[in-house]
N, C-alpha and C positions, 0 to 999 in steps of 0.2 A: 526604483522606489523598493524599497527594502520591504520585507515582511517581518511580520512579528513572531520570536521563535515558534518553533512546533514544542506542541504538548509532547512529551515522551511516549504517554499512549497513541498518537497518530503515527509516528513515528513506527511504533512498534507494528501497528495495524499495518501501514504501508510496505515494513517486511516482510510481515507474515503473507502479507499478499502474492509479494515476491518470490516468497520461498514456496509457495503454493502453484504458482503458475509455473516456474520451473521444473517441478516435481511432475505438472499435467503436462509438460511439454516434452520430456523425454519420449523413446519411442517405444511403444505400448505399456504404458504407466498401470500400476494397479489400482483398483479403486476408482477408476476413473468419476464414476457418477459422484463421489461422495467429496472427490477433490472439484468438481466443478460445483459443486452445492456450496463447499467452503468457499470459491471464488465468487461465487455470486454474493454468500454472504458478508464475507471482507471488501466486495466492491460498492455493496450497499451501507456499511459500516464507513466506511473512507467517503464516499460521497458524501453521506449525512453526517458526517462529524460537526460537533460545533466550532470549529476554530474555521468552518468555511463561509462561517457567517458572519466573520468580522467585515469590517473597511475596507477595502484593498486589496483581497485575495484574489490574485491573478493566476493565469495559466501558468505563465513563468514559477510562482509558489508550485505548483504540483510537480515541477520537475525537480525543483530543489528538494521537496519531499522523496523522493524517489532516490537520488543521490545521495542523501543522507542517510535512506533506510541501508540503500548498499555499502554505505562507508562503515555504521556500526556493526559489521561484518554478518547480517543476516544471508548467509548465501547458503544455497542447496549443497 
């Protein structure tokens, strides 16, 4: 089953999440508490984004969202 195209703001949110996670994952990151809070905030925004309330939203769509976010060049 195909998924509806992802809205640009959802791709951007996922990309920001991935970047924040990558920064937090380095040895001895600076501002750990702020990064963790940012990751929690982004996680909530991703989870409750209106896109996911539509019909047919599958776990595979979340995998594809992560792939597309990486493809647009949002890397640390």
